[in-house]
C-alpha positions, -999 to +999 in steps of 0.1 A: +365-393-080+375-388-114+411-368-121+415-342-142+444-341-167+464-323-144+459-342-119+473-371-139+500-349-156+512-344-118+512-385-109+531-390-141+555-365-127+558-378-095+567-413-108+597-397-123+609-373-100+629-397-081+647-415-108+641-422-149+615-450-152+597-466-179+567-462-197+552-492-181+563-478-142+546-445-151+516-459-161+514-487-132+523-456-105+504-431-123+472-453-128+466-449-167+460-475-191+490-482-211+469-466-244+457-440-227+495-422-213+505-411-249+487-375-246+500-368-209+533-375-219+535-353-249+525-325-236+549-329-205+580-331-229+568-304-251+563-282-218+598-292-208+586-311-178+595-344-187+625-356-205+632-384-220+671-407-228+667-433-254+693-464-248+697-493-263+674-527-253+654-556-263+622-555-276+607-548-309+623-516-317+656-522-298+656-486-277+643-480-239+629-446-232+634-438-200+615-408-186+627-381-158+609-353-142+628-320-153+637-292-121+609-275-138+585-305-131+595-307-100+589-271-093+555-276-111+547-306-090+554-284-059+534-252-065+505-278-071+504-291-041+507-260-023+474-249-044+462-278-026+469-269+006+458-235+003+422-245-013+416-267+014+417-296-007+444-318+011+453-316+042+494-314+049+513-342+049 
C-alpha cells in the first residue's frame, strides 16, 4: 500500500527520534529515495518537528548535516500512533 505524506514524515521523525541521523540513514530507514526527501525534511524543519545541526566534515560541501527529532516531533509521533490505534488502523504493540 502506498504511503501518504503524513506517514512518510512520521517515518522520518521516528528515524531521528533516538539520536541524530544523516540524510542517507534517514532515507534508508524511511524508505525514501535520496531525491525525494527534500520537501518532507523542509516541512518538518519549518514546523519545528525536526532540527538540524551542521558540523564540519568531509565531502563536497565540507559539512555534515545531522537531523534530530524535537520534543514537538516526538509528540507528533505519539499522537499519530494514538490516532492509528483509536481508528483501528494499527493494533497495540
